[in-house]
ZAVO-79915 format. One record per residue: x, y, z of N, C-alpha, C in turn. Coordinates in steps of 0.001 Angstrom, whole numbers, padded with zeros to 6 digits, always signed. Each point is the difference from the previous one (the first is absolute). Example, Ala and Ser with C-alpha at 12.3 -4.5 7.8 and 13.67 -1.06 7.14 Angstrom:
BEGIN
+013190-005690+007800-000890+001190+000000+000900+001200+000000 -000350+001050-000720+000820+001190+000060-000770+001090+000730 
REM end
This chain:
BEGIN
-078189-022472-123822-001447+000235-000067-000407+001064+001021 +000511-000161+001228-000332+000954+001067+000521+001390-000343 +001257+000031-000577+000564+001299-000379-000847+000667-001075 -000498-000813-000962-000846+000537-001062-001281+000599+000570 -000614-000724+000966-001214+000497+000650+000278+001323+000691 +001135+000056+000711+000333+001227+000730+000231+001164-000957 +000725-000247-001097+000253+001070-000962-001301+000529-000589 -000925-000906-000309-001296+000401-000543-000765+000865+000989 +000023-000430+001263-000700+000750+001046+000603+001386+000169 +001313+000093-000016+000665+001280+000213-000303+000962-001156 -000026-000528-001260-000347+000861-001135-001414+000547+000145 -000918-000887+000418-001389+000434+000137-000145+001044+001095 +000808-000116+001053-000064+000965+001095+000419+001388-000460 +000967+000073-000910+000478+001303-000449-000947+000648-001007 -000798-000810-000704-000889+000525-001036-001390+000343+000505 -000503-000735+000995-001386+000157+000408-000168+001108+001025 -001152+000646-000021-000334+000984+001019-000349-000714+001287 -000049+000748+001112-000333-000620+001290-001411-000568-000011 -000952+000678-000696-001369-000507-000059-000066-001307-000780 +000745-000067-001103+000004-001224-000802+000604-001143+000777 +001086+000273+000738+000635-001046+000804-000951-000512+001061 -000764+000907+000595-000942-000416+001036-001059-000932-000560 -000468+000324-001244-001011-000850-000619+000575-001359-000357 +001192-000012-000576+000585-001255-000452+000475-000866+001167 +000302+000609+001147+000454-000778+001145-001099-000919+000502 -001247+000301-000387-001115-000850+000418-000238-001138-000995 +000730+000017-001115-000176-001049-000995+001349-000385-000603 +000973-000336+000872+001344-000318-000446+000080-001428-000486 +001134-000333-000570+000238-001334-000538-000176-001059+001092 -000992-000871-000114-000269-000995+001048+001196-000890+000294 +000771-000376-001050+001122-000899+000221+001066+000657+000863 +000227+001294-000192+000969+000722+000813-000490+000128+001436 -001292+000306+000165-000580+000097+001337+000098-001345+000716 -000294-001086-000719+000096-001332+000600+001422-000296+000457 +000962+000419-000799+001404-000193+000340+000340+000721+001304 -000495+001213+000138+000250+000791+001201-000691-000625+001215 -001250-000437-000198-000754-000620+001094+000689-001273+000482 +000458-000828-000936+000668-001243+000391+001281+000271+000778 +000764+001006-000447+001240+000349+000699-000303+000515+001409 -001074+000777+000130-000385+000533+001304-000483-001119+000922 -000758-000939-000546-000459-001144+000786+001180-000794+000552 +000995-000221-000828+001180-000747+000435+000684+000700+001165 +000141+001307-000101+000667+000735+001079-000863+000016+001264 -001321+000090-000151-000894-000014+001165+000113-001313+000751 +000072-001107-000737+000119-001301+000655+001321-000142+000744 +000997+000762-000444+001316-000062+000647+000107+000966+001176 -000551+001209-000152+000201+001022+001034-001246+000787+000356 -001178-000433-000484-001246+000646+000375-000251+001305-000750 -001191+000558+000219-000362+001269-000642+000963+001108+000415 +000497-000080+001252+000904+001041+000494+001341-000010-000735 +000339-001118-000621+001280-000100-000690-000047+000415-001452 -001127+000550-000440-000156+000395-001407+000298+001483-000181 +000758+000309-001021+000187+001391-000427+000039+000011-001523 -000345+001112-000581+000007+000108-001459+001421-000209-000532 +000975+000483+000741+001395-000150-000429+000410-001467-000034 -000388-000750+001042+000372-001408+000057-000673-000822-001090 -001293+000254-000226-000720-000740-001038+000589+000315-001369 +000287+001268-000237+000608+000385-001280+001347-000696-000179 +000778-000047+001072+001302-000672-000054-000163-001488-000289 -000994-000646+000630-000248-001423-000234-000311-000278-001470 -000634+000977-000662-000407-000173-001395+001037+000547-000983 +001042+000623+000530+000994+000597-000879-000471+001293-000628 -000949+000666+000666-000530+001273-000494+000419+001134+000914 -000337+001215-000399+000181+001142+000888-001316+000264+000718 +000073+000644+001142-001217+000316+000755-000944+000859-000837 +000559+000890-000827-000835+000871-000822-000863-000820-000962 +000561-001073-000543-000766-000845-000911-001144-000676+000731 +000223-000341+001274-001040-000652+000800-001160+000962+000262 +000332+001268+000230-001041+001003+000269-000882+000250-001227 +000435-000452-001157-000843+000105-001195-001270-000840+000154 +000098-001090+000766-001123-000916+000170-000745+000208+001313 +000732+000422+001037-000613+000196+001321+000484+001330+000552 -000938+000887+000315+000403+001366+000363+000716+000078+001339 -000179-001027+000870+000785-000058+001227-000012-001435+000533 +000700-000227+001094+000125-001354+000545-001339-000551+000451 -000840+000843+000582-001309-000474+000450-000842-000512-001157 +000092+000648-001142-000748-000458-001177+000477-001382-000433 +001302-000222+000074+000553-001317-000340-000448-001050+001008 +000098+000318+001285-000387-000960+001039-001498-000302-000053 -000795+000982-000347-001442-000239-000144-000267-000988-001123 +000704+000159-001123-000180-000929-001118+000430-001417+000421 +001069-000091+000754+000462-001305+000474-001020-000615+000961 -000553+000824+000897-001022-000490+000931-001210-000528-000762 -000411+000724-001042-001117-000462-000830+000329-001351-000631 +001217-000133-000490+000440-001249-000640-000038-001166+001000 +000469+000249+001211+000042-001056+001021-001418-000431+000368 -000868+000959+000263-001362-000341+000408-000760-000701-001127 +000256+000421-001234-000677-000625-001139+000437-001448-000186 +001169-000346+000528+000516-001362-000158-000596-000980+001013 -000707+000516+001010-000602-000877+001015-001258-000638-000590 -000026-001324-000126-001156-000653-000634-001227+000017+000901 -001150+000088-000613-001251-000115+000746-000298-001479+000235 -000453-000381+001185-000343-001401+000269-001150-000464-000887 -000127-001317-000197-001073-000528-000859-001378+000518+000403 -000784+000373-001002-001303+000605+000253-001007-000969+000604 +000253-001316-000123-000969-000966+000511+000160-000280+001495 +001009+000589+000632+000170-000160+001441-000959+000914+000753 -000285-000356+001261-000820+000860+000853+000739+001312+000223 -000757+001081+000147+000632+001319+000129+000996+000058+001154 -000295-000698+001097+000893+000040+001158+001347-000653-000307 -000021-001101-000755+001239-000678-000380+000776+000817-001017 -000718+000604-000941+000653+000862-000995+000698+001169+000690 -000675+000604+000969+000559+001145+000720+001245-000408+000775 -000061-001145+000646+001137-000488+000791+001211-000266-000898 -000218-000702-001100+001093-000318-000926+000616+001275-000556 -000860+000950-000402+000516+001234-000611+000824+000799+000999 -000478+000105+001243+000727+000784+000996+001336-000636+000366 +000043-001306+000126+001260-000673+000323+000994+000144-001152 -000479-000121-001233+000870+000178-001163+000501+001430-000077 -000904+000937+000213+000341+001426-000012+001057+000306+001060 -000140-000602+001170+000953+000225+001085+001391-000503-000387 +000086-001190-000578+001294-000559-000395+000657+000856-001082 -000796+000509-000922+000535+000855-001061+000577+001283+000597 -000698+000588+000955+000492+001238+000610+001276-000251+000804 +000087-001153+000659+001214-000318+000757+001207-000158-000917 -000225-000439-001235+001092-000176-000952+000418+001317-000653 -000794+001052+000209+000305+001311-000570-000016+001038+001125 +001040+000039+000826+000042+000902+001164-000262+001460-000392 -000880+000633+000752-000320+001401-000262-001213+000200-000874 -000480-001064-000649-001166+000114-000876-001223+000479+000768 -000290-000663+001122-001189+000354+000784+000070+001443+000485 +001159+000393+000515+000155+001363+000491-000167+001035-001097 +000531-000300-001184-000119+000938-001119-001461+000181-000403 -000727-001118-000117-001398+000077-000433-000857+000717+001041 +000241-000290+001283-000747+000685+001058+000292+001498-000017 +001257+000355-000166+000385+001417-000019-000647+000744-001161 -000116-000657-001148-000527+000661-001211-001427-000446-000320 -000708-000503+000998-001315-000627-000214-001016+000926-000663 +000095+001299+000224-001018+000911-000513+000088+000201-001510 +001197-000274-000574+000138+000175-001444+000598-001231-000683 +000009-001125+000726+000664-001195-000511-000952-000934-000757 +000381-000368-001219-000743-001004-000758+000162-001363+000670 +001175-000265+000538+000243-001269+000694-000952-000162+001178 -000241+001085+000737-000945-000055+001118-001403-000333-000496 -000353+000558-001162-001318-000300-000574-000085-001453-000462 +001124-000559-000460+000021-001417-000374-000325-000871+001217 +000619+000327+001131-000255-000740+001240-001477+000092+000379 -000523+001217-000018-001401+000212+000347-000930-000801-000897 +000278+000036-001303-000882-000652-000955-000010-001517+000183 +001152-000575+000325+000067-001456+000222-000824-000403+001220 +000163+000724+001102-000730-000328+001228-001506+000167-000209 -000394+001144-000565-001420+000229-000265-000553-001038-000974 +000805-000369-000984-000444-000974-000987-000271-001364+000609 +000867-000452+000887-000188-001310+000650-001260+000013+000863 -000197+001070+000763-001158+000079+000887-001299+000109-000799 +000003+000808-001041-001223+000165-000797-000329-001266-000791 +001030-000667-000513-000232-001238-000739-000562-001089+000912 +000255+000131+001309-000532-000965+000963-001468+000222+000316 -000579+001049-000598-001419+000255+000207-000322+000709+001301 +000975+000606+000650-000235+000683+001270-000823+001264-000217 -000800+000328+001005-000756+001248-000024+000993+001163-000026 -000396+001099-000624+000908+001135-000137+000520+000498+001342 -000850+000016+001024+000451+000438+001325+001075-000930+000544 -000140-001303-000242+000998-000966+000458+001293+000115-000804 -000142+000295-001287+001179+000215-000842+000823+001162+000542 -000663+001114+000271+000702+001189+000489+000553-000212+001405 -000753-000711+000842+000474-000303+001360+001259-000853-000071 -000041-001045-000829+001167-000861-000143+001184+000736-000597 -000252+000841-000990+001077+000759-000632+000688+000915+001007 -000796+000672+000834+000586+000895+001000+000867-000754+000996 -000437-001185+000421+000803-000808+000916+001293-000463-000658 -000113-000504-001211+001155-000561-000701+001023+001070-000371 -000456+001251-000141+000921+001089-000327+001034+000221+001093 -000314-000420+001214+000922+000192+001116+000663-001301+000433 -000151-001036-000827+000610-001289+000302+001273-000144-000838 +001142+000174+000641+001258-000090-000737+001087-000547+000919 +000772-000926-000527+001118-000574+000732+001030+001102+000260 +000348+000286+001246+000969+001085+000262+001358-000233-000635 +000328-001256-000303+001295-000300-000613+000136+000635-001382 -001119+000287-000672+000091+000563-001352+000484+001446+000020 +000048+000621+001174+000457+001383+000092+001493+000106+000307 +000687-001150+000091+001443+000026+000186+000680+000482-001276 +001146+000668+000148+000741+000486-001163+000731-001123-000720 +000202-001126+000701+000666-001150-000611-000881-001231+000175 +000126-000926-000917-000804-001218+000078+000394-000806+001231 -000953-000653+000654+000339-000846+001144+000912-001139-000446 +000802-000489+000921+000933-001080-000340-000741-001228-000512 -001190-000211+000539-000802-001150-000404-001465+000333+000183 -000861-000589-000855-001437+000214+000143-000541-000716+001230 +000842-000840+000613-000411-000703+001222+000648+000625+001241 +000460+001235-000124+000639+000685+001122-000976+000133+001167 +000493-000246+001219-000852+000006+001185-000431+001406+000397 -001184+000088+000576-000509+001287+000458+000596+000379+001342 +000391-001020+000782+000366+000247+001394+001125-000951+000393 +000971+000500+000749+001124-000828+000457-000183-000372+001460 -000309-001272+000256-000143-000460+001374+001336+000074+000745 +001089-000307-000699+001327+000011+000635+000343+001400+000503 -000232+001008-000835+000283+001379+000412-000907+000422+001148 -001279-000387-000092-000949+000358+001056+000433-000593+001345 +000473-001245-000007+000434-000630+001254+001212+000716+000595 +000900+000455-000851+001170+000736+000480-000424+001292+000700 -000958+000703-000619-000483+001258+000569-000764-000260+001293 -000862-001003-000020-000835-000293+001173+000799-000490+001188 +001192-000515-000230+000837-000495+001097+000295+001104+001006 +000037+001261-000483+000302+001103+000906-001088+001071+000027 -000994-000105-000889-001011+001061-000077-001419-000564-000119 -000247-001109+000647-001315-000639-000115-001127+000881+000530 +000287+000848+000990-001044+000868+000545-000422+001083-000997 +000889+000329-000914-000324+001017-001000-000936-000557-001067 +000064-001321-000213-000818-000650-001026-000754-001182+000594 -000904+000251+000941-000667-001102+000705-000877-000873-000897 -000641+000607-000997-000885-000780-000868+000808-000958-000881 +001119+000486-000531+000850-000875-000819+000599-001102+000859 +000410+000358+001220+000589-001001+000898-000974-001133+000276 -001267+000335+000154-001009-001015+000305-000393-000813-001229 +000017+000626-001171-000500-000657-001208+001092-000537-000929 +001257+000246+000312+001082-000274-000935-000033-001421-000566 -000158-000987+000861+000046-001389-000470-001189-000359-000890 -001038+000828+000011-001183-000294-000802-000107+000881-001249 +000928+000960-000136+000026+000832-001209+000599-000829-001126 -000744-000224-001103+000478-000889-001060+001215+000559-000740 +000897-000913-000341+001174+000375-000796-000339-000220-001471 -000676+000972-000586-000435-000104-001380+000593+001118-000847 +000177-000247-001282+000509+001058-000883-001068+001061-000234 +000455+001157-000465-000917+001100-000285-001077-000419-000983 +000372-000815-000989-000961-000404-001015-001173-000746+000623 +000296-000848+001014-001071-000745+000668-000917+000943+000765 +000580+001003+000652-000813+000973+000733-000850+000830-000967 +000577+000334-001147-000741+000776-000989-001178-000815-000522 +000222-001290-000222-001089-000872-000462-001108-000067+001047 +000389-000031+001278-000997-000013+001079-000809+001292-000009 +000673+001116-000260-000695+001289-000041-000999+000035-001158 +000410-000510-001164-000914-000060-001141-001206-000868+000327 +000275-001159+000595-001090-000921+000341-000984+000654+000970 +000531+000798+000927-000870+000684+000959-000922+001000-000684 +000550+000779-000927-000810+000981-000731-001046-000715-000856 +000422-001062-000691-000931-000749-000856-001101-000645+000829 +000360-000531+001168-001009-000613+000873-001032+001037+000445 +000472+001170+000391-000917+001056+000415-000905+000451-001133 +000569+000116-001185-000788+000417-001155-001000-001089-000386 +000412-001261+000104-000901-001117-000314-001188-000022+000948 +000255+000248+001292-001085+000044+000980-000955+001147-000310 +000547+001113-000421-000833+001146-000365-000891-000352-001192 +000580-000678-001004-000761-000410-001184-001091-000997+000386 +000347-000977+000854-000987-000995+000434-001142+000643+000775 +000322+000966+000846-001032+000708+000768-000946+000750-000932 +000547+000629-001011-000836+000711-000967-000895-000986-000758 +000532-001160-000350-000796-001000-000726-001131-000539+000875 +000288-000202+001298-001059-000469+000911-001100+001042+000130 +000403+001263+000108-000990+001071+000090-000839+000086-001270 +000634-000163-001145-000715+000030-001273-000975-001175-000091 +000486-001198+000405-000864-001183-000058-001191+000142+000949 +000252+000577+001199-001083+000184+000964-001031+000981-000537 +000492+001052-000645-000907+001002-000581-000823-000623-001122 +000658-000801-000845-000705-000668-001103-001050-000961+000542 +000343-000716+001073-000921-000958+000610-001239+000705+000547 +000207+001159+000623-001123+000762+000538-000920+000480-001126 +000598+000469-001081-000796+000485-001132-000830-001141-000590 +000599-001173-000130-000720-001143-000550-001097-000469+000951 +000297+000058+001298-000988-000415+000992-001220+000915-000044 +000236+001320-000116-001113+000954-000096-000808-000257-001266 +000733-000288-001087-000682-000237-001275-000888-001238+000079 +000483-001060+000701-000807-001220+000145-001241+000241+000843 +000181+000774+001093-001138+000308+000872-001043+000821-000739 +000507+000964-000783-000911+000845-000768-000767-000823-001045 +000710-000967-000628-000637-000823-001016-001027-000932+000631 +000262-000434+001237-000910-000920+000688-001301+000683+000392 +000058+001325+000197-001208+000725+000369-000658+000464-001281 
REM end
């Protein structure tokens, strides 16, 4: 079956003009594209975005690299399609939850997905200006905030903050050994401090009180901090609105009384 697909593709390549190929590359056989995307996803989970090449994916499928270029004009185009597929697979939290809970659930899920696909975050950030995947991320965040009924200024304020909230582990070229991997090694710190405590006086004083928590726990704390700040901003705006409404009603009552 794969050989038949390849032969068909190769015949079409020899017959079509470059302009025709460019047009058809935007509307290729979905089943073949899905096959390529699935093969690329498998390799990404094994060796990250950095471990992908057109030659390797073609080899995994029993095709030639030239046949692969019929569907994707270069590796970045393939990786972009895979990034879109990954982001589209992240479910939106139930709409009946409070916006703050929906945002927290979505970000934690998004973080775990990125950790399982090493290099995804770096690729999307690098290609953010022309990436559909980047727009998917933006649309989800804006959608959760707007559905929560937030004022437009608060939506944009929250979006700007959240755009810079990312677990540093997602930028590793390889997946972490465990999602519960520790952020800090107390044992290593004690070894260093045994002879260099004067170089790190703050760590020496605080070491026993620095929590031994995994990166995921710290990331959740960071999300909670941003959400708390945004919630306070929303509450302050609501109090100001209520105070303004109260003043208007009070004036109206006084005017009616006279």
